[in-house]
N, C-alpha and C positions, 0 to 999 in steps of 0.2 A: 021707420029706419030704412034707408035704401039697401037694395040687394047688392051683395058683394059678388063680383063675377070672377075674381082672380084673373084679370086680364093678362098680367105678365106671363103667367104659366100657360095660358091658352095661346097667346101669341108665340111663345117659345115652341110649343108643340106644333103649331101650324107652320112656323118657319122651318122646323126640322123636317117635316114631311115635304114641304115644297123644295127644300134643298136636296132631298133624296130624289125628287122627281125632275131635277134639272136635266134637260136634254130630251125629255119626253115630248111627244107631238101635241100641239094645240092646247086645249084646256087641261090636259093631263099634267102639264107642267106649270100651269098658271093658277088654277082654281083648286083650293084645298079639297073640296068635295070630291072632285074627280082624281086628283093626285093621290088621295088617300087610297082609293080603290086600285089605282094603277100600281102603287108601291106594294100593296098587299099581294097583288097578282105577280108582280115581278119577283118578289121575295120567294113566293111559292115555286115559281119556275126555276129560280136560282138554286133552291134546295134540290129539286129534281135533277137539274142539269149538272150539278157537281158529281152526282152518281153516274150520270150518263157519260160524262167526260172520261172517266176512268175506263168505262166499257169501250168507248170509241177509240181511245188510244191503244188499248190492248188489241183490238181488232186490227188497227193500222200496223202495229208492230208484227203481228202474226202474218199479215199479208206481205210485208216487206221481207220477213225471214223466209217465208214460203217461196217467194219469187227468187230470192238469192240462192236458196238451196236447190230449187228445181234446175237452175242453170248449171249446177254441179252434179246433177244426176240423182237426186234424192227427193223424197217427199218431206213435207214439214213434219208429219207425225213420226216417220221413221227417224228423222234427224233428232227430234226431241227424245225419242226412245233411246237412241244411241248416246245422247248426252247424259241421260239419267243412268244408263248402264256404265258409262265411263266415269261416273261420279263428278261430272262437271256442272257446277252450280252457277249458271249465269242467267239472269232474268231476261225476259223478252225485250225489254227496253234496250239493254246493253247489246243483245244479239242483233237487233234491228239497226242500231247505231254502227255496229261493226260491219254489217252488210253494206252500208253506204260508205263509211269512212275508211275501213280497213278490210278490203276484200281478201287480202292475203291471209289475214288472221282467220277469217271465216273458212278459207280453204283448209287450214289446219284443223279447225273444229270439225269440218265435214269428214276429213280423213280419220280423225280420232273416233268420231261417231260410227263410221263404217266399221272400223276395227273392233270397236266395242260390241257392235251388233253381230259380227262374225264370231267373236269369242262367246257371246251369249248363245248363239246357235250351236256352236260346238259343245258347249257345256250341257245344253238341253239334249243333244243327240247321244 
């Protein structure tokens, strides 16, 4: 009795892998053996980089906020401390967007932050 190879399922599996490898360079996009390894590695890096993307964007937002706040005579850490003291809950993404799109609104936030820090210092003294 001849051996059953289940070729429809095997072909489907190989086509699925090669479809995922579309756009890869050389044999990695054409040959199943190499495409399989390339896909495995790509998916591993994709998992890692989804975490890194969050880290990178947070660092970018902090840099933008820091630059905008320094132009107004404050440091980033003092600005954030003042916002917390003033009970203003805006995330860094929104603050960075405000620094670029609405500098007037950021001026108001800096003023409120400074006032809250002064009130905090008076309360402590």
